[in-house]
C-alpha positions as CSV (number, residue, x, y, z in Angstrom):
1,X,-10.3,37.7,53.1
2,X,-10.2,37.9,56.9
3,X,-7.9,36.3,59.3
4,X,-6.5,36.7,62.7
5,X,-3.0,37.6,63.6
6,X,-1.5,35.1,66.1
7,X,0.3,36.9,68.8
8,X,4.0,36.0,69.2
9,X,4.7,33.8,72.2
10,X,7.6,33.5,74.5
11,X,10.4,31.2,73.3
12,X,11.9,29.2,76.2
13,X,14.8,27.0,75.2
14,X,16.0,24.7,78.0
15,X,19.8,24.3,77.8
16,X,20.1,22.3,81.0
17,X,17.7,20.9,83.6
18,X,18.0,19.0,86.9
19,X,16.0,19.1,90.1
20,X,18.5,21.6,91.6
21,X,19.7,23.7,88.7
22,X,18.5,24.8,85.3
23,X,19.6,27.1,82.5
24,X,17.2,28.6,80.0
25,X,17.4,31.0,77.0
26,X,14.2,33.0,77.0
27,X,13.0,35.4,74.3
28,X,10.1,37.8,75.1
29,X,8.5,39.4,72.0
30,X,7.1,42.9,71.5
31,X,3.9,43.6,73.5
32,X,4.7,41.0,76.2
33,X,4.9,41.8,79.9
34,X,5.2,39.8,83.1
35,X,2.8,40.7,85.9
36,X,4.0,41.2,89.4
37,X,4.3,37.7,91.1
38,X,6.3,35.5,93.4
39,X,7.5,32.0,92.2
40,X,6.2,29.2,94.4
41,X,8.7,26.4,95.3
42,X,7.8,23.3,97.3
43,X,10.8,23.5,99.5
44,X,14.2,25.2,99.9
45,X,15.5,28.5,98.6
46,X,15.1,29.5,95.0
47,X,17.7,31.8,93.3
48,X,17.8,33.2,89.8
49,X,20.6,34.8,87.9
50,X,19.3,36.5,84.8
51,X,21.7,37.9,82.2
52,X,19.9,40.2,79.7
53,X,21.5,39.5,76.4
54,X,19.2,41.8,74.3
55,X,17.5,44.8,75.8
56,X,14.2,46.0,74.2
57,X,14.4,49.4,72.5
58,X,11.5,50.6,74.6
59,X,10.0,48.9,77.7
60,X,10.8,45.5,79.1
61,X,12.2,46.8,82.3
62,X,12.7,44.2,85.1
63,X,11.4,45.3,88.5
64,X,12.1,43.4,91.7
65,X,11.2,44.3,95.3
66,X,14.7,43.3,96.4
67,X,17.6,42.2,94.2
68,X,20.7,40.6,95.7
69,X,22.8,42.0,92.7
70,X,21.8,44.4,90.0
71,X,24.7,45.2,87.6
72,X,24.0,47.9,85.0
73,X,20.3,46.7,84.7
74,X,21.6,43.7,82.8
75,X,22.6,41.2,85.4
76,X,20.2,40.3,88.2
77,X,20.6,37.9,91.1
78,X,17.4,37.6,93.1
79,X,15.1,35.4,95.1
80,X,12.0,34.9,93.0
81,X,10.4,32.8,95.8
82,X,10.7,35.6,98.3
83,X,10.3,38.9,96.5
84,X,7.7,40.1,94.0
85,X,9.1,40.7,90.5
86,X,7.8,41.8,87.1
87,X,8.7,43.0,83.6
88,X,7.0,46.1,82.0
89,X,5.4,45.9,78.6
90,X,7.9,45.6,75.7
91,X,6.9,48.4,73.4
92,X,9.7,48.1,70.8
93,X,12.1,45.3,70.1
94,X,12.5,42.1,72.1
95,X,14.0,40.9,75.4
96,X,16.4,38.0,75.4
97,X,17.8,36.6,78.6
98,X,20.0,33.7,79.8
99,X,18.5,32.5,83.1
100,X,20.2,30.3,85.7
101,X,18.0,28.9,88.4
102,X,19.1,27.2,91.6
103,X,16.8,25.6,94.1
104,X,18.6,24.5,97.3
């Protein structure tokens, strides 16, 4: 009997959403990574405050060209519309974050 193993996907639960502000609970599984990118916005300034609730055992390191705030590698305030950011491959465990986004 043969079969394929379906890779685990990101779980993104929207807690609150409006045009200006949103809150999401995001879970990244093992073997996931986020390539280096900038988030496009149609207008205004875009800010994100990410609180890392669960750190992966290995990997899953957030990298940002310029953070406004980085507290203990668990709390990040940054401009995803202005500065490149990424997450290294999660090699063990999972990464869970609470993300607050503001577009003004």
